[in-house]
C-alpha angles and dihedrals in degrees: 000000000000118000109195129183132174115226117208120212096352126158115236124214136182124210122193118196140168125218127192092193094267108042131034122218118199109224096187145321114227127192116210118227096209115064125255109284095058111095110263089234090058098046126092113231141189133223115227099028113262102207111016120105122249089245093056092046089050091051091049088055094047093051092045092053091045093053093046090053093043092052093045091234118183110188128011128353133182126201125191115205133185120210119202116195118211125167092342092308125117119219115194125213129184113229099178143339120212119189093207143065114298127209087255093068096087089049095047090046093052091047098048099030092235121124097226097179092054092047092049093047092054090049088054091056094050105271110130125223088246090054090051091049092244106149125139127027115260111236108182121223087225136059127252117195122194117206126190120234118220132203096215094122088062092058111051114209097017113134109247096200112135124236145138095309114084110238103163121109101193147357142227136196134223124196127202143152088244131039090244094054092048092047093050090052092049090055090049090049091051091051094250114143118213110204125235094201142000136081120316120205124212125190114157140162121263096260090056098050097093089057091041088061091054088051092048092052091052091048091050091050088053091052100252119147114225139210125187142172117266101269094043091043091053092053092050094044091051086062092056093252118140114246138153124223123239127186123251112238092260091052094065139253140351087044142160095274091050089057093051091048092049093054094248096124128065100175135029129199109184130162131170140191112265094254128119094238096046091049093048093047095054096038094100091059091058098040094046091050090050093048094048096045095247114150113242140176125202101196128064091220089058090047090055094048094048088058088067090050094050091050088054097048094106093044100065122136130183115241132191109231090210091056091046089054091048091053088057095057 
């Protein structure tokens, strides 16, 4: 019997752990930037988590350890969780449990300075965590943000919207003292250019409008002029934030795609309902932005996170990964 349920606006998390059959060691807890529903391989993520409470993170670790012991795992295990927030309370759902190495292991290893694959392999041949000197979890005093790299520029006309099917072909990592600094560096490494000026366009689905207003407020504080489609513009204007209205493609010219083609837009935030018609109607916005080299984001959670990166753009420092690892020992 398969029991299936769709979770709206949930935060996805990954936890990597190692068990020697008796004790469980947490390798790292990662908070995804894109909401649950976007394939974990396509979502950016942060280690340590950038918005979850200490209590929720502790509960994720407790559940992970309990499952590893209950499944008699020896070696690596990965758990994917979804967290739904209602009235200030976090409800945790288990999406999947994989008693194997995940694609996140190299990222966690680089972020924490621990060779998780080597530690796990030694556990699998009978060497305990205690014998290897692996005791307490390493929680870095800095942020490491993983970003996915996509091949969309190699396939003109393809719709770059993110969903449950994995489409990325690589990944990069940015490190910073703050989440914003690490995120900005991850975008640079992925070849994504965050603008310092120019018009920003927002067109989002109804459920994303409250957070779109938060994004618009931050953009206004940074001096970015904004244009938005009618519904999104109404929500932004209601918060006393200056915004200009632009037509959707189906509303006639001049419309949002014309502005992108004419070089009038430097950043696009566009989200749509997960219906075939809505995705098809907004496809030209995403494909035109991709074709014209305009930076775009297709989830509101990514748009909100990018604001932190843009605010940190003048506070970047260069770090030696080796020195960061030494500071953890």
